[in-house]
C-alpha positions in Angstrom: 138.0 -126.8 -151.3 137.1 -125.0 -154.6 139.9 -123.7 -156.8 140.0 -119.9 -156.8 140.4 -117.6 -159.8 141.0 -113.9 -159.2 139.3 -111.9 -162.0 140.9 -108.5 -162.3 138.1 -106.3 -163.8 134.4 -106.9 -163.0 133.2 -105.3 -166.2 131.2 -106.9 -169.0 133.7 -109.5 -170.2 134.8 -110.2 -166.6 131.3 -111.0 -165.5 129.6 -112.3 -168.6 132.4 -114.5 -169.8 135.3 -115.3 -167.4 133.3 -115.3 -164.2 130.5 -117.2 -165.8 132.7 -120.0 -167.3 134.9 -120.5 -164.2 131.9 -120.4 -161.8 130.1 -123.0 -163.9 133.2 -125.2 -163.7 133.1 -125.1 -159.9 135.6 -122.4 -159.2 135.3 -119.6 -156.6 135.5 -116.3 -158.5 137.0 -113.3 -156.8 136.5 -110.0 -158.7 138.8 -107.1 -158.3 137.4 -103.7 -159.3 137.4 -100.1 -158.3 133.7 -99.4 -158.6 132.3 -99.4 -155.0 128.7 -100.3 -156.0 129.9 -103.3 -157.9 132.1 -104.6 -155.1 129.4 -104.0 -152.5 126.8 -105.8 -154.5 129.0 -108.8 -155.2 129.7 -109.2 -151.5 126.1 -108.7 -150.5 124.6 -111.1 -153.0 127.5 -113.5 -153.7 125.9 -114.0 -157.1 124.6 -112.1 -160.2 122.7 -112.8 -163.4 123.8 -112.7 -167.1 120.9 -111.9 -169.3 121.3 -113.8 -172.5 119.9 -111.7 -175.4 118.8 -114.1 -178.1 115.5 -114.7 -179.8 114.2 -116.1 -176.6 115.8 -114.3 -173.6 117.2 -116.5 -170.8 119.1 -115.9 -167.6 122.2 -117.5 -166.2 122.9 -117.2 -162.4 126.6 -117.0 -161.6 127.3 -118.0 -158.0 130.2 -118.5 -155.7 131.5 -115.0 -156.3 132.8 -112.1 -154.2 134.5 -108.8 -154.7 137.7 -107.0 -153.5 138.2 -103.3 -153.9 141.1 -102.8 -156.3 142.3 -99.8 -154.3 143.1 -102.0 -151.4 146.5 -103.1 -152.8 147.5 -105.2 -149.7 144.3 -107.3 -149.9 144.5 -107.7 -153.6 148.1 -108.9 -153.4 147.0 -111.4 -150.7 144.3 -112.8 -152.9 146.7 -113.2 -155.8 149.2 -114.9 -153.5 146.6 -117.5 -152.6 144.8 -118.1 -155.9 145.0 -120.9 -158.4 144.6 -118.8 -161.5 144.4 -115.1 -162.5 142.6 -113.4 -165.3 142.4 -109.8 -166.5 139.8 -107.8 -168.4 140.7 -104.3 -167.6 141.5 -102.7 -171.0 144.7 -101.8 -172.8 145.4 -98.6 -170.9 144.8 -100.1 -167.4 146.7 -103.4 -167.9 150.2 -101.9 -167.2 148.9 -100.0 -164.2 147.9 -103.2 -162.3 151.4 -104.7 -162.6 152.7 -103.4 -159.2 149.9 -105.1 -157.3 150.1 -108.3 -159.3 153.9 -108.3 -158.9 153.5 -108.0 -155.1 151.2 -111.0 -155.1 153.7 -113.0 -157.3 156.5 -112.3 -154.9 154.5 -113.9 -152.0 153.8 -117.1 -153.9 155.6 -120.4 -153.8 153.8 -121.9 -156.9 153.8 -120.6 -160.5 150.8 -118.7 -161.7 149.1 -118.5 -165.1 147.5 -115.2 -166.1 144.8 -115.2 -168.7 144.9 -111.8 -170.5 141.4 -111.2 -171.8 142.1 -107.9 -173.3 141.7 -108.4 -177.1 145.0 -106.6 -177.3 147.7 -107.8 -179.7 151.0 -108.2 -177.8 149.3 -108.2 -174.4 151.7 -110.8 -172.9 154.7 -108.7 -174.0 153.2 -105.5 -172.7 152.3 -107.0 -169.3 155.7 -108.9 -169.1 157.6 -105.6 -169.5 155.4 -103.9 -166.8 155.9 -106.8 -164.4 159.6 -106.8 -164.9 159.8 -103.2 -163.8 158.1 -104.2 -160.5 159.9 -107.4 -159.7 163.4 -108.0 -158.4 166.0 -108.5 -161.2 166.5 -112.1 -160.2 162.8 -113.1 -160.2 162.4 -116.1 -162.5 159.5 -114.6 -164.4 159.6 -116.9 -167.4 159.5 -120.0 -165.2 157.0 -118.7 -162.6 154.4 -116.8 -164.6 152.4 -117.8 -167.6 151.2 -114.8 -169.7 148.4 -116.2 -171.9 147.1 -114.3 -174.9 143.4 -114.7 -175.7 141.0 -114.0 -178.5 137.6 -112.9 -177.2 134.7 -112.9 -179.7 131.7 -112.5 -177.2 129.6 -109.5 -178.0 128.4 -107.5 -175.0 126.4 -104.3 -175.7 126.4 -101.1 -173.7 123.6 -101.3 -171.1 120.9 -98.6 -171.1 121.5 -96.0 -168.3 118.3 -97.1 -166.4 119.5 -100.7 -166.3 122.9 -99.7 -164.9 121.3 -97.5 -162.3 118.8 -100.3 -161.3 121.4 -103.0 -160.9 125.2 -102.6 -161.0 125.7 -106.3 -161.6 123.3 -107.0 -164.4 125.0 -107.7 -167.7 123.6 -108.4 -171.1 125.4 -110.7 -173.6 124.9 -113.0 -176.5 124.9 -116.8 -176.0 128.3 -117.3 -177.5 130.7 -118.3 -174.7 134.3 -119.0 -175.8 137.8 -117.9 -174.8 140.4 -118.9 -177.3 143.8 -119.1 -175.6 147.4 -119.5 -176.6 148.7 -122.9 -175.4 152.3 -121.7 -175.5 151.5 -119.1 -172.7 150.8 -121.7 -170.0 153.4 -122.7 -167.4 151.0 -124.8 -165.4 148.2 -127.3 -166.2 145.4 -126.0 -168.4 142.2 -125.6 -166.3 139.3 -127.9 -167.3 136.8 -125.2 -167.9 134.1 -125.4 -170.5 134.5 -122.7 -173.1 138.3 -122.3 -172.6 139.6 -123.4 -176.0 143.4 -123.8 -176.3 145.1 -123.5 -179.7 148.7 -124.1 -180.9 148.7 -121.7 -183.9 147.2 -118.9 -181.9 148.2 -116.1 -184.3 145.7 -117.5 -186.9 142.8 -117.0 -184.4 144.0 -113.5 -183.4 143.9 -112.5 -187.1 140.6 -114.3 -187.7 139.0 -112.3 -184.8 140.5 -109.0 -185.9 140.3 -109.3 -189.7 137.0 -111.2 -190.0 134.9 -110.6 -186.9 136.0 -107.1 -186.0 136.3 -106.1 -189.7 132.7 -107.2 -190.4 131.4 -105.6 -187.3 133.1 -102.3 -188.3 131.8 -102.5 -191.8 128.2 -102.9 -190.5 128.7 -99.9 -188.1 130.2 -97.6 -190.7 128.0 -98.3 -193.7 125.1 -98.6 -191.3 125.7 -95.2 -189.9 125.8 -93.8 -193.4 122.3 -95.1 -193.9 121.0 -93.8 -190.5 120.9 -97.1 -188.6 121.2 -97.0 -184.8 121.8 -100.6 -184.0 123.9 -103.3 -185.8 120.7 -105.4 -186.3 119.0 -102.5 -188.0 122.1 -102.0 -190.1 122.3 -105.6 -191.2 118.7 -105.4 -192.4 119.9 -102.9 -195.1 121.0 -104.9 -198.2 124.0 -102.6 -199.0 125.3 -102.9 -195.4 124.9 -106.6 -195.3 126.6 -107.0 -198.6 129.5 -104.9 -197.6 130.0 -106.7 -194.2 129.8 -110.1 -195.8 132.0 -109.1 -198.7 134.7 -107.7 -196.4 134.6 -110.7 -194.1 134.9 -113.1 -197.1 137.8 -111.1 -198.5 139.7 -111.5 -195.2 138.6 -115.1 -194.9 140.1 -116.0 -198.2 143.3 -114.2 -197.3 143.7 -115.9 -193.9 143.0 -119.4 -195.4 145.8 -118.7 -197.8 148.1 -117.4 -195.1 147.4 -120.2 -192.5 146.7 -123.2 -194.7 147.6 -125.7 -192.0 145.2 -124.2 -189.5 142.3 -122.7 -191.3 140.1 -124.2 -194.0 137.7 -122.6 -196.6 134.8 -124.6 -195.2 135.5 -123.8 -191.6 136.0 -120.1 -192.5 132.7 -119.9 -194.3 130.9 -121.5 -191.4 132.5 -119.0 -189.1 131.4 -116.1 -191.3 127.8 -117.3 -191.5 127.7 -117.7 -187.7 129.0 -114.1 -187.2 126.5 -112.7 -189.7 123.7 -114.5 -187.8 125.0 -113.0 -184.5 125.2 -109.5 -186.0 121.5 -109.7 -187.0 120.4 -110.5 -183.4 118.0 -107.7 -182.6 117.6 -108.8 -179.0 121.2 -107.9 -178.2 120.6 -104.2 -179.0 124.2 -103.6 -179.9 124.6 -100.1 -181.2 126.4 -98.7 -184.2 127.9 -96.2 -181.8 129.6 -98.8 -179.6 130.9 -100.9 -182.5 132.2 -98.0 -184.6 133.5 -95.6 -182.0 137.3 -95.0 -181.3 138.5 -94.7 -184.9 142.0 -93.7 -183.9 142.4 -97.3 -182.6 140.3 -99.0 -185.3 142.2 -97.2 -188.2 145.6 -98.0 -186.7 148.1 -99.6 -189.1 147.6 -103.2 -187.9 144.0 -103.1 -186.6 140.8 -104.4 -188.2 140.6 -102.2 -191.3 144.2 -101.4 -192.4 145.5 -104.7 -191.0 142.9 -106.6 -193.0 143.9 -104.7 -196.2 147.5 -105.6 -195.5 146.6 -109.3 -195.1 144.5 -109.3 -198.2 147.4 -107.7 -200.2 149.8 -110.3 -199.0 147.5 -113.0 -200.1 146.6 -111.3 -203.4 142.9 -111.1 -202.6 140.5 -108.4 -203.9 139.7 -105.7 -201.3 136.8 -103.8 -202.8 134.3 -104.4 -199.9 137.0 -103.7 -197.3 137.9 -100.5 -199.0 134.2 -99.5 -199.1 133.9 -100.1 -195.3 137.2 -98.2 -194.6 136.0 -95.2 -196.7 132.6 -95.2 -195.0 134.1 -95.0 -191.5 135.7 -91.7 -192.4 132.3 -90.0 -192.2 131.2 -91.9 -189.0 129.0 -89.6 -186.9 127.2 -91.9 -184.5 126.4 -90.7 -180.9 125.6 -92.4 -177.6 122.1 -92.5 -176.1 122.5 -88.9 -174.8 123.5 -87.6 -178.3 127.2 -87.3 -177.4 130.0 -88.3 -179.8 133.1 -90.2 -178.6 135.8 -87.6 -178.0 138.7 -89.4 -179.8 136.4 -89.6 -182.9 136.1 -85.8 -182.9 139.9 -85.5 -182.8 140.0 -88.1 -185.6 137.8 -85.8 -187.7 140.1 -82.9 -187.0 143.0 -84.9 -188.3 141.1 -85.9 -191.4 140.2 -82.2 -192.1 143.8 -81.2 -191.6 145.5 -84.0 -193.6 142.8 -85.0 -196.2 142.0 -88.6 -196.9 145.3 -89.6 -198.5 147.3 -87.7 -195.9 145.4 -89.5 -193.1 146.0 -92.9 -194.8 149.7 -92.1 -194.8 150.2 -90.5 -191.4 147.6 -92.2 -189.2 147.0 -95.5 -190.9 150.6 -96.2 -191.9 149.9 -96.7 -195.6 152.9 -94.5 -196.3 155.0 -96.9 -198.4 155.5 -96.7 -202.1 154.5 -100.3 -202.9 152.0 -100.6 -205.7 149.3 -102.0 -203.5 149.5 -99.2 -201.0 149.3 -96.5 -203.7 146.4 -98.3 -205.2 144.5 -98.8 -201.9 145.0 -95.1 -201.0 143.6 -94.1 -204.4 140.7 -96.5 -204.1 139.7 -95.2 -200.7 139.8 -91.6 -201.9 137.6 -92.5 -204.9 135.2 -94.4 -202.6 134.9 -91.4 -200.3 134.2 -89.1 -203.3 131.7 -91.6 -204.8 129.7 -91.8 -201.5 129.9 -88.2 -200.4 126.8 -87.2 -202.3 124.7 -90.2 -201.4 
C-alpha cells in the first residue's frame, strides 16, 4: 500500500511542488481545499499537469491524487487520522484557522505525525503550535506526538491568466526548480525519502538566504522595473538599471549572510546561488508579473521582511547597502496593477500611510527603523534622498 500524504491547500505550491514531489516518490496525495471546482476535478481525473515554463515548455503529469472538501471537517479529520505525513500550503492568515480540524485528526491517531509547513512564514511552527494547543486537551503530548517543520520555498509560480483558470481549474504553471528546504529539528518521525525534500541543520541560514537574497532581489526587480514601466519580471531584468540594482542588492545581502553564517554559507556557494536566481528571474516563459512580485507592501516593508530585514542584516555585518536602499526607495512609488488594471488594496492603504507620515515617518512607524542607532538614522536619510533623486526621473 502506498504511503499517504494529506496536502492541506491545493493551490499553486500545493500542486506544483508538494503534490508533484510526493507523487513522484510513490505516495498517494490527498488534497484538502475549499474550492469545489478543484476538488471535483481532482476526484474526476485523479491526475493533473504541471506546465513547466522554461525555454522549452514541458509537462509533468501528477498521478495518484484525489481531493477532499475542506468544509467537511469530519472527513478531513479522518484523512489526517489515517495519513503518514501532512503538509500545509494555505497562507499565513489561514494557517491558524485549520488548527481545529488538524487537532481533531491528531486526537484520533495512535502514531506521531510530522507536518511540513510550506508557508514561507517566519515562525510558522510557533504560530501553528499555539493554535493547536488551543484546540487540544491540556495533557496532549504535543511535543512528542507532532513534528512542526519549518520550510523555505523558493519555487516561482506565476498568477495564471484568467482564461487558463477558467479553462482548467487544475492547470498550474511553474519553473523547473523543485526543492523544499526543511528544518531537520522539526521532525519527530523518520524523514521521508522524497526527491527534492532537502533537510538542513542550520535552517535559519536558509530562511534568511531565501528572504534577504531571493525575495529581496525579486522585489528589487519588481520595484525598479515598475519605475521603468516593465510589466513582467523578465522585461524588467532586460533593463540594465533594474538588473544592476537586483544583482547589487542580492550581493549585498549575500556578503552579509556569509559573514553571519560562516559555518553554513560560503562566498562561492552564495555567488552560484545568486547567478542561478538571476537566470531564473530572466525566464520570459514563466510570465511572472511585476504586480505579483511587488504587491502587498505592508508585508514586504515589515521590520524583518525582505527589504528592512535585509538592511538590518547588512548593518550587522558592516556591508554597504546602496543597492538595497535604491530598491527600498523605488518600492515606495510602486503602482503596478493586475491584468484587469486593478491595484492590490493593501498597497493603496500603504500609499495613504506614506502620504500621511512622509517617507521618514513611514520608515519609523511601519518599517520599524525607529531607533537612534547611527545606521538607522543613516539608512532613513539615504532612503529619503533616494526617493527625492528618483522622483523626477
